[in-house]
N, C-alpha and C positions, 0 to 999 in steps of 0.2 A: 504493500500500500504506500509506504513512504517513498519507495523507488518510483512508483507511478506518479506521485505528486512531484517528485524531483524532475522526472522526465517531462511532465506537462509544463512545469515552470521553465525548464530549459528551452522547450519548444516555443513557448510564448515569448520568452526573452529573445530568442533567435529571430522570431518573426518581427518583434518590435524593433530590435536593433537594425534589421534589414530594411524595414520601412523608413527608419530615420536616415539611414545611409542613402537610400534611393532619393528621399526628399531633399537631402543636402546636396546630392549630385545634381538633381534637377534645378535647385536654387542656384548653384554655381554656374550651370550651363545658361540659365536664363539671365543671370547677372552679366555674363560675358556677351551673350547675344544682344542684350539691350544696350550695351555700350557700343556695339558695332552697328546694329540696326536700330535706330532710335524709334521708340514707340510713343505716340502722343500721350496715352494714358499713364504709361510709366513715368514720362517726364513730368506730367502734372502731379503724380504721386511724389516724385522727388521734390517738387516745388513745395508741396505741403509739409514734407519731412524736414527740409533744409531751411526754408525761409518763412514758415508760418509757426505760430504758437497759439494755443487756446486762449480765449479771453472769457472772463467770468460773466460779462454781459451777454445774455442769450440773444439779444437783438444784434449783436456784433459777431459773436461766435469765435472768430479768430482774427489775429492781426499779424503783421509782419514782424519778424525778429529783427531788432535793431542791429546795425553793424554786421550784416550777414551778406553773403553772396554765394552764387552757385551758377554753374554752367548748365543750362537747361535748353534742350532742343537746339543745341549748338550755339546758344546765345548766353552771354553772361548777364545775369540780373543781379544788381547790387542794391541793397537796402541800406540807407544811411542811418545816422544816429537819431534821426527824427522818426524813423519807421516808414518812410515812403521811398519809392524808387528814385535813385539818383546817387551817383558816387560822390558828387560834390554839391554842397548847398551852403551858401554864405548868408547867415541871418542878417548881417548888416546890409548886404546888397538887396535882400528882400525888403527890409524896412525902408530903404531909401528909394525903392522903385516907384515910378509914377503909376504903374498898373500892377497890382498884385493879384494874380489869377490862381485860383485853386480849383483843380479838376477833381470831381468825384466820379467814381465809376468802378467797374470790375476789371476783368482781365484784358478787355479791349483797350481800356484807358491805360492800364499798366503797361501795355505793349508786349504782350506775350509773344515770344518768338522773334522779336525785333530788337536789334541793338539799340542801346539807350540813345545814341546820337541820332537815330532815325525815327524815333517814336513821335507820335502826335505832338506831345508837349514840347519836346526838344525842337521840332521843326518850327513850331509857332514862335518860340523864343528866338530862333535864328532869323526868321522872317522879320520879326520886330527889330532885332538888332541891325539888320541890313537897312531898315528904313529909319534908323537913328532913334528908335523908341526905347525907353528905359522900362522894359517889362520883365517881371520875374514870375515863374510858374512853379507851383507845387503839384506834383502828380500823386494824388492820394488813391489811385486805383489799386485794388486788391483782388486777386483771383477768387472766384466763387463768392462774390458779393452780389446782393440784390439791392433794391432801393432802400429797404429797411436797414440793411447792414451799412451801406456807405453813408447814409445820412446820420445814423446814430454814431458811427465812427467819427464823423465830422465834429459832433458835439463833444465827444469824448476826448479827441486829440487835436483838432485843427482849428477850432474857433479862436484859440489863443493867438493864431498868426494874423488875425484881423485882415483878411483879404478884402479887396474892394470889388472883386468880381468872383462869383462862384459859378462854375460851369458844371452842371450835372450831365454827364454823358450817359443818357438813358439807352441801354441796349434793349432790343425788342422783347427779351424774356425777363426783364428786371422785376416783373410782378410775381415771378415764381416764388413759392414758399420753399425755402431751403431748410433741410433738416439739420439739427445740431449734433447728429450722431458722428462719432469719430472712428467708426469701424471697429473691428475686433483686433486682437493681438496679431492674428495671422495676416490680415490685410494691411495693417499698419506697418509691419516690419519685414515682410518678405515679398520678393518679386512673384513667387508662385501664388501667393495670396491674391495679389493684384490681378494676375493672369486668370485665375479661377473666377474671381469676381467679374472680370471683364467679359469672359465668355458666357457666364450666366446672364449678365446684363444684356448681351446681344440678343437673347431670346425674347426680351421684352423692351428693347431699346426704342425709346420714343424719338430719339434724335437722328434716326436714319432718314435720309432724304425722302424716302418713300412715304413716311408718315410725319414728317416734321411739321407740316401745316396743321395736322390734327393735334399735335402736341401743343403748339402755340395757341390754337383755339381753346384747348382744354384749360390752359393757364388762365385765360381771360374770361372763361365761363364761370369761374369761382368768384363770387362777389367779395369774399373775404380778401382775396389777393388784390383786387382792384381798390378796395377800401384802404388797405395798408399803404399802397402807393399814394393814394390821395391824401391820407392823413400825414404821412411822412413829408410829402412835398409841402403840405400846408404848414407843418411845423417849421420847416426850413424857410419858407417864405416869410412867416411871421418874424423869425430871427433876422432875416435879411432886411426887412422893413425897419426893425428896431435899430439895427446897426447901420442902416443906410448903405447896404451892400447890394450891388446889382446881381441879379440871378438869371441865368439862362439855362434852359434845358435843351440839350442837343440830342435829338432822336437819332439813334444809330440802328440801321437794319442788320439782318443776318446777311452777310455778303455772299453766302453760298446760294442765296435764293433770288438773285437779281434778275435772272432770265424769266422767272415767273413769280413776280411778287404779288401774292394774294393776301397780304396782311394789312391792307390799308385801314381796316377797322381798328387796328391797334394804334396806328399813327393818329387817327382821328380821335380816339378815346383819350390818349395822352395829351393831345392838343387841346381838347375840351377842358381837361383838368387845368392845364396851364392858363387858358383863357379865364376860367372861373377864379383862379388864384392870382391872376395878374402876373404870371411868370412868363418871361419871353420864351417863345417856342421856336426852335430852328431845326428843320428836318434835313438830314443828309440823304434820304432815300433817293430822291430824284437825281442827285449828282452821280449815284452809282448805278442807276437803272440800266445804262447801256454797256456796262463793263462786263467782260467775261470773268466769272468768279475765279477761274484758274489764274488770272493775272493779278488779282488783288488779295488772294488768301495764301496761306502757307500750305499749298496743295501737296508738296512733297511729303508732308507729315500727316496728310488727311486731316488737316487742322482748319477749322472754320474761321480762325482769327485773321484779321487783316495783316498782310505782309508789309514790307518796306513801302511798296507802291501805294498800298491802301492807306497807310499812315500819312504818306505825302499828300495824297488827295484830300484826306480829312483835314489835315493841317492847313493846306492852301485855302480850302473852302471856308473853314471856320475863321481863319485870319482875315480873309476878305470881308466876311460878315462883321467882324469886330471893328474893323477900321472904317466901315461905311456908316 
């Protein structure tokens, strides 16, 4: 009897150790593979691990790690001592600027996949400098933010900078309710965990081009989602009125959908909110209507975010609007 127990224990131990060895081998192989062949989901996972940290305010969920940097999707992203993207930021230059612009937004504003010198905010600064204007810009974009997150983040961290212009770069899905879940130990720490999660998600992926319109429709069918957007913008507008800060909402479409843009109801809904709140509304959609999405997005990574050209067009369009 004792010998049988010993044999069973030995067999179970052998199976367990074998499974661990196989999983470690797969993890090593995936680690090497993902360094050679970059994967969008893995790069976003690295972004969360290396450049983000949890925040106690559930309406914010996470923030950038100060003084951190990482090479993600072949692009270096640096987070400065203030917590926003930018390797250099001089507070004196900011305070002495004629126009102090603060951009709020998510990963499009952050400039995911694009070198810092060529992102939207850097391009606007360069255009202003070329025209002899003393403008400074803070890029407060953070990946995986929505309207609730970036506006509450502003009140938590950025109102102390006293900008004289706030630009809310509203992306088409910023009404989406984002969960505060941080995943499990497996998905947080292992390439294999991310890959398993990824392939399970593919079975019910709302963001496939085939059903992306249904997904966006579903976001705006929920009254709670729309009310959050409305209330957060109302809170920001009240603050801007008290501080005498100009406020502009720049509506930004999904650049992968320009050939067949069927989401005008979202543009009109957000525009109506802005009119009711007396927030200036500026829509980028028409500017991109005739562009091939392959020319303005990071197509090589199957990434919906705007590429260098996309950021250049956004910057030129917004800058012309600001100076007119």
